[in-house]
C-alpha positions as CSV (number, residue, x, y, z in Angstrom):
1,M,16.6,18.8,13.8
2,E,16.2,16.2,16.5
3,L,16.6,12.7,14.9
4,K,14.1,10.0,15.9
5,E,13.3,6.4,15.0
6,N,11.0,5.9,12.0
7,M,11.8,9.3,10.4
8,E,11.8,9.1,6.7
9,F,14.0,11.0,4.3
10,D,13.9,11.6,0.6
11,I,17.2,10.7,-1.1
12,T,18.6,13.3,-3.5
13,V,21.3,12.8,-6.2
14,K,23.8,14.2,-3.7
15,F,23.6,11.0,-1.6
16,I,26.6,9.1,-3.0
17,P,26.1,5.8,-1.2
18,N,22.8,5.1,-3.0
19,F,23.9,2.0,-4.8
20,C,20.4,0.5,-5.0
21,Q,18.8,3.7,-6.4
22,A,16.3,4.0,-3.6
23,R,14.1,7.1,-3.3
24,T,13.7,7.1,0.5
25,L,15.4,5.9,3.7
26,T,14.1,5.4,7.2
27,I,15.9,5.7,10.5
28,K,15.5,2.3,12.3
29,M,17.6,2.9,15.4
30,I,19.5,5.8,16.8
31,N,21.9,6.2,19.8
32,H,24.3,8.9,21.0
33,S,26.9,8.0,18.3
34,S,25.3,6.4,15.3
35,V,22.2,6.1,13.1
36,C,21.0,2.8,11.7
37,I,19.0,3.3,8.5
38,E,17.2,1.1,6.0
39,M,16.8,2.2,2.4
40,E,13.6,1.6,0.4
41,D,13.4,-2.0,-0.9
42,A,16.7,-2.9,0.8
43,K,17.4,-6.3,2.3
44,S,19.9,-5.0,4.8
45,R,20.6,-1.9,7.0
46,G,23.4,0.6,7.1
47,V,25.0,2.6,9.9
48,F,26.3,6.1,9.8
49,P,28.1,8.1,12.5
50,I,25.5,10.6,13.8
51,R,27.6,13.6,12.8
52,Q,28.0,12.3,9.2
53,F,24.2,11.7,9.0
54,E,23.5,15.2,10.2
55,A,26.0,16.5,7.6
56,L,24.1,14.7,4.8
57,I,20.9,16.5,5.9
58,R,22.7,19.9,6.1
59,D,24.2,19.4,2.7
60,G,20.9,18.5,1.0
61,A,21.7,14.8,0.3
62,L,18.8,13.8,2.6
63,I,15.6,15.8,3.0
64,Y,13.1,15.1,5.8
65,S,10.0,13.9,3.9
66,N,7.6,16.2,5.7
67,S,9.6,19.2,4.7
68,S,10.5,18.2,1.1
69,M,10.4,21.0,-1.4
70,L,12.0,19.2,-4.3
71,G,10.2,17.9,-7.3
72,K,10.5,14.2,-8.1
73,E,13.1,15.0,-10.8
74,D,15.6,16.1,-8.1
75,T,15.4,12.8,-6.2
76,A,17.5,9.8,-7.1
C-alpha cells in the first residue's frame, strides 16, 4: 500500500501505543523515512519510522478505513 497524507486508519486493540484510547489516526506528513500521525482527539502528533508504521498495518494493528472489515467491537 502506498502511504499518503490524510489517509485515515482504524486503530485495533493490537495498537499498543494507544494511550488516549482513540479509534482512528490520520497521516499528517510523510517522507522517505518517517510518518507523522495525529490520533483522534489528540492535542499533539507522533512520529513513526516508516518501516514500523508499515509493520503495524501488516500486523493488523492499523486498518485503512476504506478497507476495514472489522466490527466496532474489534476496534480500541
